[in-house]
MIDOSE-1310 file (N, C-alpha, C; in nm, 2 decimals, decimal comma, always signed):
residues 242
mnnf	+15,67/+2,10/+8,37/+15,64/+1,95/+8,37/+15,70/+1,89/+8,25; +15,78/+1,78/+8,27/+15,84/+1,71/+8,16/+15,75/+1,62/+8,08; +15,80/+1,57/+7,97/+15,71/+1,48/+7,89/+15,67/+1,35/+7,96; +15,76/+1,30/+8,05/+15,73/+1,18/+8,12/+15,62/+1,20/+8,21
sylk	+15,61/+1,32/+8,28/+15,50/+1,35/+8,37/+15,37/+1,35/+8,29; +15,37/+1,42/+8,17/+15,25/+1,43/+8,09/+15,21/+1,29/+8,05; +15,30/+1,20/+8,02/+15,27/+1,06/+7,98/+15,20/+0,99/+8,09; +15,26/+1,00/+8,22/+15,20/+0,94/+8,33/+15,05/+0,98/+8,36
isls	+15,03/+1,12/+8,34/+14,90/+1,17/+8,36/+14,80/+1,12/+8,25; +14,85/+1,12/+8,13/+14,77/+1,07/+8,02/+14,73/+0,92/+8,04; +14,83/+0,84/+8,08/+14,80/+0,70/+8,11/+14,70/+0,68/+8,22; +14,72/+0,76/+8,32/+14,62/+0,76/+8,44/+14,48/+0,79/+8,39
iicl	+14,47/+0,89/+8,31/+14,34/+0,93/+8,26/+14,28/+0,82/+8,17; +14,36/+0,76/+8,09/+14,31/+0,65/+8,00/+14,27/+0,53/+8,09; +14,35/+0,50/+8,19/+14,31/+0,39/+8,28/+14,18/+0,42/+8,35; +14,16/+0,54/+8,40/+14,04/+0,58/+8,47/+13,92/+0,57/+8,38
vtli	+13,93/+0,62/+8,25/+13,82/+0,62/+8,16/+13,79/+0,47/+8,12; +13,89/+0,39/+8,11/+13,87/+0,25/+8,08/+13,80/+0,18/+8,19; +13,84/+0,21/+8,31/+13,77/+0,15/+8,43/+13,63/+0,19/+8,44; +13,60/+0,31/+8,42/+13,46/+0,36/+8,42/+13,38/+0,29/+8,31
amid	+13,44/+0,28/+8,19/+13,37/+0,21/+8,08/+13,34/+0,06/+8,12; +13,44/+0,00/+8,18/+13,42/-0,14/+8,22/+13,31/-0,15/+8,33; +13,30/-0,06/+8,42/+13,20/-0,06/+8,53/+13,06/-0,04/+8,46; +13,05/+0,06/+8,37/+12,93/+0,08/+8,30/+12,88/-0,04/+8,23
tyns	+12,98/-0,10/+8,16/+12,94/-0,22/+8,08/+12,89/-0,33/+8,17; +12,96/-0,35/+8,28/+12,92/-0,46/+8,38/+12,78/-0,43/+8,43; +12,76/-0,31/+8,47/+12,63/-0,27/+8,52/+12,52/-0,29/+8,42; +12,55/-0,25/+8,29/+12,45/-0,27/+8,19/+12,42/-0,41/+8,16
eedl	+12,52/-0,50/+8,17/+12,50/-0,64/+8,15/+12,41/-0,70/+8,27; +12,44/-0,65/+8,39/+12,36/-0,69/+8,50/+12,21/-0,65/+8,48; +12,19/-0,53/+8,44/+12,06/-0,48/+8,42/+11,99/-0,56/+8,31; +12,06/-0,59/+8,20/+12,00/-0,67/+8,09/+11,96/-0,81/+8,14
lrka	+12,05/-0,87/+8,22/+12,02/-1,01/+8,27/+11,91/-1,01/+8,36; +11,89/-0,91/+8,45/+11,78/-0,90/+8,54/+11,65/-0,89/+8,46; +11,65/-0,80/+8,36/+11,53/-0,79/+8,28/+11,50/-0,91/+8,20; +11,60/-0,98/+8,15/+11,58/-1,10/+8,07/+11,52/-1,21/+8,15
afey	+11,57/-1,22/+8,28/+11,52/-1,33/+8,37/+11,37/-1,32/+8,39; +11,32/-1,20/+8,41/+11,18/-1,18/+8,44/+11,09/-1,19/+8,31; +11,15/-1,15/+8,20/+11,08/-1,16/+8,07/+11,07/-1,31/+8,04; +11,17/-1,39/+8,07/+11,16/-1,53/+8,04/+11,05/-1,59/+8,13
ihkh	+11,04/-1,55/+8,26/+10,94/-1,61/+8,35/+10,80/-1,57/+8,30; +10,79/-1,45/+8,25/+10,66/-1,41/+8,19/+10,62/-1,49/+8,07; +10,72/-1,51/+7,98/+10,69/-1,58/+7,86/+10,66/-1,72/+7,88; +10,73/-1,79/+7,97/+10,71/-1,93/+8,00/+10,63/-1,93/+8,13
knvw	+10,50/-1,93/+8,12/+10,41/-1,90/+8,23/+10,41/-2,01/+8,34; +10,46/-2,13/+8,31/+10,46/-2,23/+8,41/+10,58/-2,23/+8,50; +10,67/-2,14/+8,48/+10,79/-2,13/+8,56/+10,75/-2,12/+8,71; +10,66/-2,04/+8,74/+10,62/-2,02/+8,88/+10,49/-2,10/+8,92
kgte	+10,45/-2,19/+8,82/+10,34/-2,28/+8,85/+10,21/-2,21/+8,88; +10,19/-2,10/+8,81/+10,07/-2,02/+8,84/+9,96/-2,06/+8,74; +9,84/-2,09/+8,79/+9,73/-2,13/+8,70/+9,63/-2,01/+8,69; +9,63/-1,92/+8,79/+9,53/-1,81/+8,79/+9,60/-1,68/+8,75
sisg	+9,73/-1,67/+8,77/+9,80/-1,54/+8,75/+9,94/-1,57/+8,70; +9,98/-1,48/+8,61/+10,12/-1,50/+8,56/+10,22/-1,48/+8,67; +10,18/-1,42/+8,78/+10,27/-1,39/+8,89/+10,29/-1,51/+8,99; +10,22/-1,62/+8,96/+10,24/-1,74/+9,04/+10,13/-1,77/+9,14
pgst	+10,15/-1,88/+9,21/+10,04/-1,92/+9,31/+10,02/-1,83/+9,42; +10,12/-1,74/+9,46/+10,10/-1,65/+9,57/+10,01/-1,53/+9,53; +9,98/-1,52/+9,40/+9,90/-1,40/+9,36/+9,75/-1,44/+9,33; +9,71/-1,56/+9,37/+9,57/-1,60/+9,35/+9,48/-1,53/+9,45
vqat	+9,35/-1,53/+9,42/+9,26/-1,46/+9,51/+9,26/-1,54/+9,64; +9,26/-1,67/+9,64/+9,26/-1,75/+9,76/+9,39/-1,72/+9,85; +9,50/-1,72/+9,78/+9,63/-1,70/+9,86/+9,64/-1,56/+9,92; +9,56/-1,47/+9,88/+9,56/-1,33/+9,93/+9,44/-1,29/+10,01
ttlr	+9,37/-1,39/+10,06/+9,24/-1,36/+10,13/+9,27/-1,26/+10,25; +9,37/-1,30/+10,33/+9,39/-1,21/+10,45/+9,44/-1,07/+10,41; +9,53/-1,07/+10,31/+9,58/-0,94/+10,26/+9,47/-0,85/+10,21; +9,38/-0,91/+10,13/+9,27/-0,84/+10,06/+9,18/-0,78/+10,17
clfp	+9,16/-0,85/+10,28/+9,07/-0,80/+10,38/+9,14/-0,69/+10,46; +9,27/-0,69/+10,48/+9,33/-0,59/+10,56/+9,39/-0,47/+10,49; +9,41/-0,49/+10,36/+9,47/-0,38/+10,28/+9,39/-0,25/+10,28; +9,26/-0,25/+10,26/+9,19/-0,12/+10,27/+9,20/-0,05/+10,40
aiiq	+9,21/-0,13/+10,51/+9,22/-0,07/+10,64/+9,36/-0,01/+10,66; +9,46/-0,07/+10,60/+9,59/-0,01/+10,61/+9,60/+0,12/+10,53; +9,53/+0,12/+10,41/+9,53/+0,24/+10,33/+9,46/+0,35/+10,41; +9,35/+0,32/+10,47/+9,27/+0,42/+10,55/+9,35/+0,46/+10,67
gldi	+9,40/+0,37/+10,75/+9,47/+0,40/+10,87/+9,59/+0,48/+10,86; +9,67/+0,46/+10,75/+9,79/+0,54/+10,72/+9,76/+0,67/+10,64; +9,64/+0,69/+10,61/+9,60/+0,81/+10,53/+9,67/+0,81/+10,40; +9,66/+0,70/+10,32/+9,73/+0,68/+10,20/+9,65/+0,74/+10,08
htll	+9,71/+0,83/+10,01/+9,64/+0,89/+9,89/+9,70/+0,85/+9,76; +9,83/+0,81/+9,76/+9,90/+0,77/+9,64/+9,97/+0,64/+9,67; +9,95/+0,54/+9,58/+10,00/+0,41/+9,59/+10,09/+0,37/+9,47; +10,21/+0,32/+9,50/+10,30/+0,27/+9,40/+10,31/+0,12/+9,42
dagc	+10,26/+0,04/+9,32/+10,27/-0,11/+9,32/+10,40/-0,15/+9,25; +10,50/-0,18/+9,33/+10,63/-0,21/+9,27/+10,65/-0,36/+9,25; +10,64/-0,39/+9,12/+10,63/-0,53/+9,08/+10,48/-0,57/+9,07; +10,41/-0,49/+8,99/+10,26/-0,51/+8,99/+10,21/-0,63/+8,93
gdln	+10,28/-0,69/+8,83/+10,23/-0,81/+8,76/+10,10/-0,78/+8,69; +10,01/-0,88/+8,69/+9,89/-0,86/+8,62/+9,77/-0,81/+8,70; +9,80/-0,76/+8,82/+9,70/-0,71/+8,91/+9,59/-0,81/+8,95; +9,62/-0,93/+8,95/+9,52/-1,04/+8,97/+9,44/-1,02/+9,10
wikd	+9,52/-1,00/+9,21/+9,45/-1,00/+9,34/+9,41/-0,86/+9,38; +9,47/-0,76/+9,33/+9,44/-0,62/+9,38/+9,33/-0,55/+9,30; +9,30/-0,60/+9,18/+9,22/-0,53/+9,09/+9,08/-0,50/+9,14; +9,02/-0,59/+9,22/+8,89/-0,57/+9,27/+8,87/-0,51/+9,41
iply	+8,99/-0,47/+9,47/+8,98/-0,42/+9,60/+8,95/-0,27/+9,60; +8,85/-0,22/+9,68/+8,82/-0,08/+9,68/+8,93/-0,01/+9,76; +9,02/+0,06/+9,70/+9,13/+0,12/+9,76/+9,11/+0,27/+9,80; +9,02/+0,34/+9,73/+8,99/+0,47/+9,76/+9,12/+0,56/+9,77
vdsy	+9,21/+0,54/+9,67/+9,33/+0,63/+9,67/+9,31/+0,73/+9,55; +9,38/+0,84/+9,56/+9,38/+0,94/+9,45/+9,45/+0,89/+9,32; +9,55/+0,81/+9,34/+9,63/+0,76/+9,23/+9,69/+0,63/+9,26; +9,69/+0,54/+9,16/+9,76/+0,41/+9,17/+9,86/+0,41/+9,05
sgvd	+9,99/+0,38/+9,08/+10,09/+0,36/+8,98/+10,14/+0,22/+8,99; +10,13/+0,14/+8,88/+10,19/+0,01/+8,88/+10,31/+0,01/+8,79; +10,42/-0,05/+8,85/+10,54/-0,06/+8,77/+10,59/-0,21/+8,77; +10,64/-0,25/+8,65/+10,70/-0,38/+8,63/+10,81/-0,38/+8,53
ivsd	+10,90/-0,47/+8,55/+11,02/-0,47/+8,46/+10,99/-0,53/+8,33; +10,88/-0,60/+8,32/+10,84/-0,67/+8,19/+10,75/-0,58/+8,11; +10,79/-0,53/+7,99/+10,72/-0,44/+7,92/+10,58/-0,49/+7,87; +10,58/-0,62/+7,84/+10,46/-0,68/+7,79/+10,35/-0,68/+7,90
viek	+10,39/-0,70/+8,02/+10,29/-0,69/+8,13/+10,23/-0,55/+8,14; +10,32/-0,45/+8,13/+10,27/-0,31/+8,14/+10,18/-0,28/+8,03; +10,21/-0,32/+7,90/+10,13/-0,29/+7,79/+9,99/-0,36/+7,80; +9,99/-0,48/+7,85/+9,86/-0,55/+7,87/+9,78/-0,48/+7,98
nkak	+9,84/-0,43/+8,09/+9,77/-0,36/+8,19/+9,71/-0,23/+8,14; +9,79/-0,16/+8,06/+9,74/-0,04/+8,00/+9,62/-0,06/+7,91; +9,62/-0,17/+7,84/+9,51/-0,20/+7,75/+9,38/-0,25/+7,83; +9,41/-0,31/+7,94/+9,30/-0,37/+8,02/+9,23/-0,28/+8,12
ysad	+9,32/-0,19/+8,18/+9,27/-0,11/+8,29/+9,29/+0,04/+8,25; +9,18/+0,11/+8,24/+9,19/+0,25/+8,20/+9,11/+0,34/+8,29; +9,17/+0,43/+8,36/+9,10/+0,52/+8,45/+9,20/+0,64/+8,47; +9,15/+0,75/+8,50/+9,23/+0,87/+8,52/+9,33/+0,85/+8,64
rlsf	+9,29/+0,78/+8,74/+9,38/+0,76/+8,85/+9,48/+0,65/+8,84; +9,47/+0,57/+8,73/+9,56/+0,46/+8,71/+9,67/+0,49/+8,61; +9,79/+0,45/+8,64/+9,90/+0,47/+8,55/+10,00/+0,35/+8,56; +10,06/+0,31/+8,45/+10,15/+0,20/+8,45/+10,28/+0,24/+8,38
fcld	+10,39/+0,19/+8,43/+10,52/+0,22/+8,38/+10,61/+0,10/+8,38; +10,69/+0,08/+8,27/+10,79/-0,03/+8,26/+10,92/+0,03/+8,33; +10,94/-0,01/+8,45/+11,06/+0,03/+8,52/+11,13/-0,08/+8,60; +11,25/-0,06/+8,62/+11,33/-0,16/+8,70/+11,34/-0,10/+8,84
itkd	+11,28/-0,16/+8,94/+11,28/-0,10/+9,07/+11,42/-0,09/+9,14; +11,52/-0,16/+9,09/+11,65/-0,15/+9,15/+11,73/-0,03/+9,10; +11,68/+0,04/+8,99/+11,77/+0,15/+8,94/+11,69/+0,26/+8,88; +11,57/+0,24/+8,83/+11,50/+0,35/+8,76/+11,43/+0,45/+8,86
qlpy	+11,42/+0,57/+8,81/+11,35/+0,67/+8,90/+11,21/+0,63/+8,92; +11,16/+0,63/+9,04/+11,03/+0,59/+9,07/+10,95/+0,71/+9,11; +10,82/+0,71/+9,08/+10,73/+0,82/+9,13/+10,71/+0,82/+9,28; +10,69/+0,93/+9,34/+10,67/+0,94/+9,48/+10,53/+0,88/+9,51
adli	+10,52/+0,81/+9,63/+10,39/+0,76/+9,67/+10,39/+0,76/+9,82; +10,27/+0,78/+9,88/+10,25/+0,77/+10,02/+10,29/+0,63/+10,07; +10,26/+0,53/+9,98/+10,28/+0,39/+10,02/+10,34/+0,31/+9,90; +10,45/+0,25/+9,91/+10,50/+0,15/+9,81/+10,46/+0,01/+9,85
lcrd	+10,38/-0,05/+9,77/+10,35/-0,19/+9,79/+10,45/-0,28/+9,71; +10,52/-0,37/+9,77/+10,62/-0,45/+9,70/+10,60/-0,59/+9,75; +10,50/-0,66/+9,70/+10,46/-0,79/+9,75/+10,52/-0,90/+9,66; +10,58/-1,01/+9,72/+10,63/-1,12/+9,65/+10,72/-1,08/+9,53
clqh	+10,80/-0,98/+9,56/+10,90/-0,93/+9,46/+11,04/-0,95/+9,50; +11,07/-0,89/+9,62/+11,21/-0,90/+9,67/+11,26/-1,04/+9,68; +11,17/-1,13/+9,71/+11,21/-1,27/+9,73/+11,27/-1,33/+9,60; +11,25/-1,27/+9,49/+11,30/-1,31/+9,36/+11,42/-1,24/+9,31
lsyk	+11,48/-1,15/+9,40/+11,60/-1,08/+9,37/+11,72/-1,12/+9,46; +11,84/-1,10/+9,41/+11,96/-1,13/+9,48/+11,97/-1,03/+9,60; +12,05/-1,07/+9,70/+12,07/-0,97/+9,81/+12,11/-0,84/+9,76; +12,20/-0,83/+9,67/+12,25/-0,70/+9,62/+12,14/-0,62/+9,56
dika	+12,05/-0,69/+9,48/+11,94/-0,61/+9,42/+11,83/-0,58/+9,51; +11,81/-0,66/+9,62/+11,72/-0,62/+9,72/+11,76/-0,49/+9,79; +11,89/-0,48/+9,82/+11,94/-0,36/+9,88/+11,93/-0,24/+9,78; +11,96/-0,27/+9,65/+11,94/-0,16/+9,55/+11,80/-0,11/+9,54
ainn	+11,71/-0,20/+9,55/+11,56/-0,17/+9,54/+11,53/-0,08/+9,66; +11,57/-0,12/+9,78/+11,54/-0,05/+9,90/+11,60/+0,10/+9,89; +11,72/+0,10/+9,85/+11,78/+0,24/+9,83/+11,70/+0,32/+9,73; +11,65/+0,26/+9,63/+11,58/+0,33/+9,52/+11,44/+0,37/+9,58
fkts	+11,38/+0,29/+9,66/+11,25/+0,33/+9,72/+11,28/+0,45/+9,81; +11,38/+0,45/+9,89/+11,41/+0,57/+9,97/+11,44/+0,69/+9,89; +11,51/+0,67/+9,78/+11,54/+0,79/+9,69/+11,42/+0,85/+9,64; +11,31/+0,78/+9,62/+11,18/+0,83/+9,57/+11,12/+0,92/+9,67
rsty	+11,17/+0,92/+9,80/+11,11/+1,00/+9,91/+10,97/+0,96/+9,94; +10,93/+0,84/+9,90/+10,80/+0,79/+9,94/+10,80/+0,77/+10,10; +10,68/+0,75/+10,15/+10,67/+0,75/+10,30/+10,68/+0,61/+10,36; +10,59/+0,52/+10,31/+10,59/+0,39/+10,37/+10,62/+0,28/+10,27
lltt	+10,66/+0,16/+10,32/+10,68/+0,04/+10,24/+10,60/-0,07/+10,30; +10,52/-0,14/+10,22/+10,45/-0,26/+10,26/+10,51/-0,37/+10,18; +10,57/-0,47/+10,24/+10,64/-0,57/+10,17/+10,63/-0,71/+10,24; +10,67/-0,81/+10,17/+10,66/-0,95/+10,22/+10,78/-0,98/+10,31
nyfn	+10,75/-1,05/+10,41/+10,85/-1,10/+10,51/+10,82/-1,24/+10,55; +10,93/-1,31/+10,59/+10,91/-1,45/+10,64/+10,96/-1,45/+10,78; +10,87/-1,44/+10,88/+10,90/-1,42/+11,02/+10,98/-1,53/+11,08; +10,96/-1,65/+11,04/+11,02/-1,77/+11,11/+11,16/-1,80/+11,06
lken	+11,21/-1,73/+10,96/+11,34/-1,75/+10,91/+11,44/-1,68/+11,01; +11,53/-1,76/+11,07/+11,62/-1,71/+11,17/+11,75/-1,65/+11,11; +11,78/-1,69/+10,99/+11,91/-1,64/+10,92/+11,89/-1,64/+10,77; +11,93/-1,53/+10,71/+11,93/-1,52/+10,56/+12,07/-1,58/+10,52
kqdi	+12,06/-1,69/+10,45/+12,19/-1,76/+10,41/+12,18/-1,82/+10,27; +12,07/-1,79/+10,20/+12,06/-1,85/+10,07/+12,04/-1,74/+9,96; +12,15/-1,69/+9,91/+12,14/-1,59/+9,81/+12,10/-1,66/+9,67; +12,05/-1,58/+9,58/+12,01/-1,64/+9,45/+12,05/-1,56/+9,33
vngn	+12,03/-1,61/+9,22/+12,04/-1,54/+9,09/+11,90/-1,48/+9,07; +11,89/-1,36/+9,02/+11,76/-1,30/+8,99/+11,67/-1,38/+8,91; +11,54/-1,39/+8,96/+11,44/-1,47/+8,90/+11,41/-1,60/+8,97; +11,51/-1,64/+9,05/+11,49/-1,76/+9,14/+11,41/-1,72/+9,26
fhii	+11,40/-1,80/+9,36/+11,32/-1,78/+9,48/+11,40/-1,81/+9,61; +11,39/-1,72/+9,70/+11,44/-1,75/+9,84/+11,36/-1,68/+9,94; +11,34/-1,74/+10,05/+11,27/-1,68/+10,16/+11,36/-1,58/+10,23; +11,31/-1,47/+10,27/+11,40/-1,37/+10,34/+11,33/-1,31/+10,46
nlmk	+11,41/-1,28/+10,56/+11,36/-1,21/+10,67/+11,44/-1,07/+10,68; +11,37/-0,97/+10,65/+11,43/-0,84/+10,63/+11,48/-0,78/+10,76; +11,44/-0,84/+10,87/+11,49/-0,79/+11,00/+11,62/-0,86/+11,04; +11,67/-0,95/+10,96/+11,80/-1,02/+10,99/+11,91/-0,97/+10,89
epfn	+12,03/-1,00/+10,93/+12,14/-0,97/+10,84/+12,12/-1,04/+10,70; +12,15/-0,97/+10,59/+12,23/-0,85/+10,58/+12,14/-0,72/+10,56; +12,01/-0,73/+10,60/+11,92/-0,62/+10,57/+11,90/-0,53/+10,69; +11,88/-0,60/+10,81/+11,87/-0,53/+10,94/+11,76/-0,42/+10,95
fpdp	+11,64/-0,46/+10,90/+11,53/-0,36/+10,92/+11,50/-0,36/+11,06; +11,44/-0,24/+11,11/+11,39/-0,23/+11,25/+11,26/-0,31/+11,26; +11,20/-0,31/+11,37/+11,06/-0,37/+11,39/+10,97/-0,29/+11,30; +10,87/-0,35/+11,24/+10,77/-0,28/+11,16/+10,67/-0,21/+11,24
iisf	+10,60/-0,11/+11,18/+10,50/-0,04/+11,25/+10,37/-0,12/+11,24; +10,35/-0,20/+11,14/+10,24/-0,29/+11,12/+10,29/-0,42/+11,07; +10,24/-0,54/+11,11/+10,28/-0,67/+11,06/+10,16/-0,76/+11,08; +10,15/-0,86/+10,99/+10,05/-0,96/+11,00/+10,09/-1,08/+10,92
nels	+10,04/-1,20/+10,96/+10,06/-1,33/+10,90/+9,96/-1,34/+10,78; +10,00/-1,37/+10,66/+9,91/-1,39/+10,55/+9,82/-1,51/+10,56; +9,86/-1,61/+10,65/+9,79/-1,74/+10,66/+9,77/-1,80/+10,52; +9,88/-1,80/+10,45/+9,88/-1,84/+10,31/+9,87/-1,99/+10,30
aehd	+9,79/-2,03/+10,19/+9,78/-2,18/+10,17/+9,89/-2,23/+10,07; +9,98/-2,14/+10,03/+10,09/-2,18/+9,95/+10,17/-2,29/+10,02; +10,24/-2,37/+9,94/+10,33/-2,47/+10,00/+10,43/-2,42/+10,09; +10,43/-2,47/+10,22/+10,53/-2,43/+10,32/+10,53/-2,29/+10,37
mqtw	+10,44/-2,21/+10,32/+10,44/-2,07/+10,36/+10,40/-2,04/+10,50; +10,31/-2,13/+10,55/+10,27/-2,11/+10,70/+10,38/-2,16/+10,79; +10,46/-2,25/+10,74/+10,58/-2,30/+10,82/+10,68/-2,18/+10,84; +10,69/-2,10/+10,74/+10,79/-1,99/+10,75/+10,72/-1,86/+10,79
rkgm	+10,59/-1,87/+10,82/+10,51/-1,75/+10,86/+10,52/-1,64/+10,76; +10,48/-1,67/+10,64/+10,48/-1,56/+10,54/+10,38/-1,45/+10,58; +10,43/-1,33/+10,57/+10,34/-1,22/+10,61/+10,38/-1,09/+10,54; +10,32/-0,98/+10,59/+10,34/-0,85/+10,53/+10,38/-0,76/+10,64
cvwr	+10,46/-0,66/+10,61/+10,50/-0,56/+10,71/+10,50/-0,42/+10,65; +10,47/-0,33/+10,74/+10,48/-0,19/+10,70/+10,60/-0,12/+10,77; +10,68/-0,05/+10,70/+10,79/+0,03/+10,76/+10,79/+0,17/+10,70; +10,83/+0,26/+10,78/+10,86/+0,40/+10,73/+10,99/+0,39/+10,65
lsdl	+10,99/+0,43/+10,53/+11,11/+0,42/+10,45/+11,23/+0,50/+10,52; +11,19/+0,61/+10,59/+11,30/+0,69/+10,65/+11,37/+0,62/+10,76; +11,30/+0,51/+10,81/+11,36/+0,43/+10,92/+11,45/+0,32/+10,87; +11,45/+0,30/+10,74/+11,53/+0,18/+10,69/+11,67/+0,22/+10,66
ptyk	+11,76/+0,12/+10,66/+11,90/+0,14/+10,63/+11,92/+0,19/+10,48; +12,03/+0,26/+10,46/+12,08/+0,29/+10,33/+12,20/+0,21/+10,30; +12,20/+0,13/+10,20/+12,31/+0,03/+10,18/+12,42/+0,08/+10,08; +12,54/+0,04/+10,11/+12,65/+0,06/+10,02/+12,65/-0,06/+9,92
ir	+12,63/-0,04/+9,79/+12,62/-0,15/+9,70/+12,76/-0,17/+9,63; +12,81/-0,29/+9,65/+12,94/-0,33/+9,59/+12,92/-0,40/+9,46
């Protein structure tokens, strides 16, 4: 092999290493921006206009009346022993529900939220972790609860979160859906809000095994039929993230 060939190989390796470094830098910046967006929302508590909970008006006791009534039955009916609350927030609506699970794990991207939960709630079956649901390794659970969370993520990060849920090998996903939305066409920057129908493009979920209307008193939520759905994670698509 002549010197010119060695030079071409060396330049190719340098270009490849540079490209990998650029991709890593870009991904790191995306991760930092995602975390910063939700930390800002937590710090400036009026962003989501919540008076009862830092997680906004959708996390009040009144707004979750239907869910709080049905949730224990879902836990029992699906024989759930381990629960992962992905985007747990301050536990405002869930804290007083008799869940009868062996373990509850709450994860949130905002470290201050997790530290406050650790200080406020202490029991052997409770654990809290500061994790990014789009990329960090998540603990296995029989059921992942992800309420009012995906609607604050971009399409790309919603897909990343679903992939990550599937990677955890958890069994079921219970998450928010807007049944009356005919087409997903309003992507957002992380931290903003958009209504999404997970059974439409670009997500293409199958029909859920359980679904119900939350009958929420939030502004416009009944118009869009805000509700909750249960899917088997093994039934959900795996996405290619660009």
